[in-house]
C-alpha positions in Angstrom: 9.6 20.1 27.7 9.1 21.9 24.2 8.9 26.1 24.3 5.4 26.4 23.0 6.5 30.5 22.0 9.1 28.7 19.5 7.9 28.9 16.0 7.6 25.0 15.4 9.3 24.6 11.8 6.0 27.5 10.8 5.6 26.8 7.3 2.0 28.6 6.7 1.6 28.7 2.8 -2.2 29.2 3.3 -2.5 32.1 1.3 -5.9 33.4 0.3 -4.7 33.2 -4.0 -3.3 29.7 -2.8 -6.6 28.0 -1.6 -8.8 30.1 -4.5 -6.0 28.0 -7.3 -7.2 24.6 -5.5 -10.7 25.1 -5.6 -10.8 26.2 -8.9 -10.9 22.9 -11.0 -13.1 21.6 -8.5 -15.6 24.4 -8.9 -15.7 24.4 -12.8 -15.8 20.5 -12.7 -18.8 21.3 -10.7 -20.5 23.8 -13.5 -20.2 21.6 -16.2 -21.5 18.7 -14.2 -24.4 20.4 -13.6 -25.0 21.8 -17.2 -24.1 18.5 -19.3 -26.8 17.0 -17.0 -30.2 18.4 -17.7 -32.3 15.0 -17.0 -30.8 14.0 -13.8 -30.7 17.9 -12.8 -34.5 18.4 -13.7 -35.6 14.8 -12.0 -33.4 15.9 -8.6 -34.9 19.4 -8.9 -38.4 17.7 -8.8 -37.8 14.9 -6.2 -34.9 16.4 -3.8 -36.8 19.4 -2.7 -39.9 17.2 -0.9 -36.7 14.8 0.4 -35.2 17.5 1.8 -38.1 18.8 3.4 -39.1 15.6 4.5 -35.5 14.7 6.0 -35.8 18.4 7.3 -38.6 17.3 9.2 -37.7 13.9 10.7 -34.5 15.9 11.9 -36.1 18.1 13.3 -37.8 15.8 15.9 -35.3 13.7 16.8 -32.6 16.6 16.9 -31.8 17.5 20.0 -28.3 19.2 21.2 -26.1 15.7 22.4 -24.2 17.6 24.9 -24.9 20.5 27.6 -23.2 23.8 27.4 -21.8 24.9 30.8 -22.3 28.4 32.0 -19.4 30.4 31.8 -18.0 31.8 35.2 -15.8 34.6 35.7 -12.1 34.1 36.5 -12.4 30.5 34.1 -9.3 29.9 32.6 -7.7 30.2 28.9 -5.2 31.5 27.2 -4.6 34.6 26.3 -1.8 35.1 24.0 -1.6 36.8 21.2 0.4 34.5 19.0 -0.2 32.5 15.7 -1.9 30.2 16.0 -2.8 30.5 19.2 -5.2 33.8 19.4 -9.0 33.8 18.3 -9.2 34.7 14.7 -12.0 34.8 12.1 -14.4 32.6 13.0 -12.5 30.5 15.1 -13.6 32.3 18.1 -11.2 30.7 21.3 -12.1 33.3 23.2 -16.1 33.1 23.4 -17.2 32.5 26.4 -18.9 29.5 25.1 -16.0 27.8 24.2 -13.7 29.1 27.3 -16.6 27.0 29.0 -16.6 23.9 26.9 -12.3 23.8 26.8 -12.6 23.4 30.5 -15.2 21.0 30.4 -13.4 18.9 28.5 -10.4 19.1 30.9 -7.7 22.0 29.4 -5.3 22.4 31.8 -6.5 19.6 34.0 -5.5 17.0 31.6 -2.4 16.5 29.7 -1.9 18.5 26.1 -2.3 15.4 24.8 -5.0 14.0 27.0 -7.4 17.7 26.2 -6.6 17.4 22.4 -8.0 14.1 22.4 -11.0 14.7 24.3 -12.2 17.6 22.1 -11.0 15.0 18.9 -14.0 12.6 20.5 -16.5 15.8 20.9 -16.2 17.0 17.6 -16.1 13.6 15.6 -19.1 11.6 17.9 -21.5 14.5 19.5 -21.4 17.3 16.4 -22.6 16.1 13.3 -21.2 17.1 9.8 -23.9 18.6 7.5 -23.5 18.8 3.8 -23.4 22.3 2.0 -24.3 24.6 4.5 -23.3 28.1 5.2 -20.0 28.2 6.5 -20.5 29.0 10.2 -17.2 29.4 12.4 -16.7 27.6 15.5 -19.3 29.7 18.0 -22.4 28.8 15.9 -21.5 25.8 15.1 -21.2 24.6 18.8 -24.6 26.4 19.4 -26.5 24.2 17.1 -24.4 21.0 17.3 -23.2 20.6 13.4 -21.4 21.9 10.6 -19.5 21.9 7.8 -15.6 20.2 8.0 -14.4 23.7 8.4 -16.6 24.6 10.7 -16.2 21.0 12.9 -12.0 22.3 12.3 -12.4 25.6 13.5 -14.6 24.8 16.4 -11.5 21.7 17.4 -8.8 24.8 16.8 -10.6 27.1 19.2 -11.5 24.6 21.8 -7.3 23.7 21.3 -6.3 27.8 21.0 -8.5 27.9 24.5 -6.7 25.7 26.4 -3.6 26.6 25.2 -2.4 24.2 22.8 -1.6 25.8 19.4 -3.6 24.7 16.7 -3.5 26.1 13.0 -5.9 24.4 9.4 -4.8 21.9 7.0 -6.5 22.1 3.7 -5.9 19.7 0.4 -7.3 18.1 -2.4 -8.8 15.3 -1.5 -9.2 11.7 -4.0 -11.5 9.7 -2.1 -11.5 5.8 -0.6 -13.5 3.7 -3.2 -16.2 3.2 -0.6 -17.0 6.0 -0.2 -16.8 6.9 -3.5 -19.2 4.2 -4.1 -22.0 5.8 -1.4 -21.9 8.7 -2.0 -20.3 9.2 -5.9 -21.9 6.8 -8.0 -24.9 7.1 -6.9 -25.7 10.2 -8.3 -24.8 11.0 -11.8 -24.1 14.7 -11.2 -21.7 14.1 -8.1 -20.3 11.4 -10.0 -19.7 13.4 -13.3 -18.5 16.4 -11.1 -15.8 13.9 -9.4 -14.7 12.2 -12.5 -13.7 15.6 -14.5 -11.1 15.9 -11.6 -10.6 12.5 -9.9 -10.9 14.3 -6.9 -13.4 15.8 -4.5 -13.6 19.5 -3.4 -10.4 20.2 -0.8 -10.7 19.0 2.6 -9.9 20.3 5.9 -8.6 18.8 8.7 -6.9 20.4 12.1 -3.1 19.7 13.3 -2.3 20.6 17.1 1.1 21.0 18.7 1.6 18.8 21.1 5.0 17.2 22.1 7.5 18.9 19.9 5.2 18.0 16.7 2.2 19.2 14.5 -0.3 16.1 15.6 -3.3 15.3 12.4 -6.5 15.4 13.4 -9.6 15.0 11.2 -13.0 14.1 13.1 -14.6 14.3 9.8 -16.8 10.8 9.5 -18.1 9.6 12.6 -17.8 5.9 13.8 -20.9 4.6 12.7 -20.4 5.9 9.2 -16.9 4.8 9.0 -18.6 1.0 10.4 -20.9 1.3 7.7 -18.2 1.3 4.8 -16.0 -1.5 6.6 -13.3 1.5 7.7 -11.0 1.3 10.5 -12.5 4.2 13.1 -10.4 7.3 13.0 -8.2 8.2 16.0 -6.2 11.6 17.1 -3.2 11.9 15.7 -3.4 9.5 13.0 -3.8 10.4 9.1 -6.5 9.9 7.0 -4.6 9.2 4.2 -4.8 5.7 2.9 -8.1 5.1 5.4 -10.6 6.8 3.7 -8.5 9.2 1.1 -5.7 10.8 -0.7 -4.1 13.8 -0.7 -3.8 15.1 -4.1 0.2 15.8 -4.0 1.1 19.4 -4.5 -2.2 20.3 -3.1 -1.8 21.1 0.4 -2.0 24.5 2.7 -1.9 25.5 6.1 -3.0 28.5 7.9 -3.8 30.2 10.7 -7.5 31.2 9.8 -10.0 31.2 7.5 -9.7 33.8 4.4 -12.5 35.3 4.6 -13.1 35.3 0.8 -12.6 31.8 1.1 -16.4 31.4 3.1 -17.8 33.5 0.5 -16.6 31.5 -2.5 -18.0 28.1 -0.2 -21.3 29.3 0.4 -21.5 30.2 -3.4 -20.5 26.1 -4.3 -23.2 25.5 -1.4 -26.0 27.7 -3.2 -25.3 25.8 -6.2 -25.5 22.4 -5.0 -28.9 22.8 -3.2 -30.2 24.6 -5.9 -29.2 21.3 -7.6 -30.5 19.7 -5.3 -27.7 17.2 -5.3 -27.4 17.2 -1.6 -30.8 15.9 0.1 -29.4 12.7 -2.2 -26.1 12.3 -0.3 -27.5 13.2 2.8 -30.2 10.3 2.1 -27.3 7.6 1.7 -25.0 9.3 4.2 -28.2 8.7 7.6 -28.8 5.5 5.6 -25.1 4.2 6.0 -25.1 6.0 9.7 -28.3 3.7 10.4 -26.5 0.8 8.8 -22.9 1.3 10.7 -24.7 1.9 14.4 -26.3 -1.7 13.4 -22.3 -3.3 13.0 -21.1 -2.1 15.9 -23.1 -3.2 18.0 -23.1 -6.6 16.5 -19.2 -6.9 16.9 -19.4 -5.4 20.5 -18.6 -2.0 20.7 -16.8 0.3 18.8 -13.7 -1.0 20.2 -14.0 -4.7 19.2 -15.4 -3.5 15.5 -11.5 -1.0 15.2 -9.6 -3.7 16.3 -11.5 -6.0 13.8 -11.8 -3.5 10.8 -7.9 -3.1 11.0 -7.0 -6.8 10.6 -9.4 -6.4 6.9 -10.1 -2.9 5.6 -7.9 -2.7 2.4 -8.1 1.0 1.0 -8.6 1.2 -2.9 -8.9 4.0 -4.9 -11.4 4.7 -7.8 -10.1 3.6 -10.8 -10.4 7.5 -12.2 -8.0 8.7 -9.1 -6.0 6.1 -9.7 -5.6 7.4 -13.9 -4.8 10.8 -11.3 -2.2 10.1 -9.3 -0.6 7.9 -12.4 -0.4 11.0 -14.5 0.7 13.2 -11.9 3.4 11.1 -10.9 4.6 11.0 -14.2 4.7 14.4 -15.1 6.5 14.9 -11.2 8.5 12.3 -11.0 6.8 11.3 -7.0 6.1 7.9 -5.8 3.0 6.7 -5.9 0.4 6.3 -3.0 1.3 3.5 -0.7 -2.5 1.9 -1.3 -4.1 -0.2 1.7 -1.8 2.2 4.1 -3.1 1.9 8.0 -2.8 4.2 10.4 -1.9 3.1 14.3 -3.4 3.9 17.2 -1.5 6.3 19.1 
């Protein structure tokens, strides 16, 4: 059995400076997009606030935490290691009683490491909602309220893994969307489109990696099954890369790290404030919610998630938007790197 105390090809390169350098071009592009579309901005500010209030009211009436946080009992098993990638860190409170209790509920120390990590993955993918441009909250608050940005959902997954004695870390990179997401969340909004098209990619995406059976296993649960179905995509699984399915990693942009830098949360909260002030997000969220409703019906019509996923893996072909293809071509020519393989599918483990 692999020794967890080994440093596991430890190549953490997620310095604060590296993360900030990746964020600067996209943040600058957002500012330019807002400033160069004043009429769209005025329209969204007039209608976005009312739309946001309407959606908040609907969510407040419908919103119920889709799980019960178990009561913590003294002596519940959890990792007490101080090792890198096993210890509690900023916004990844793996030693919090509620996280320990949920870890035990999901099968920590009862299932295999693989089985437990997969249970955590499914919990984050199906039970914890993705929220747009909210403040960065961290693992514990995300567990308590049942929603968070990708950073928060990843923090909760990593906290649950660490509480269950599985080393886990963050991976962050600039992402180019597959065409279905581009058309659904970007092309329908003038500011979002100008923002994305200026760089050819979106904000940095965060996913997790868990160390199991001697390898770092990817965990990307950003998109819920119903939205994947609405876009015709296969359903993502544990130990399956999103690359070539719903996004592509911009070459050279990936950073891995044990904990989110404090300055990063400040930067992301400022970006969130700008997006909220421009009222971009209510329109994106509206498309997201409408897509999820469509996807639920698609899954039902196919006979459930397993049948839908089997069908989607036979029919889906991932395509990069033209603006992202131009970016990859330029990067490939500059760095003499191979172009990404379009249409690559992951296989369910």
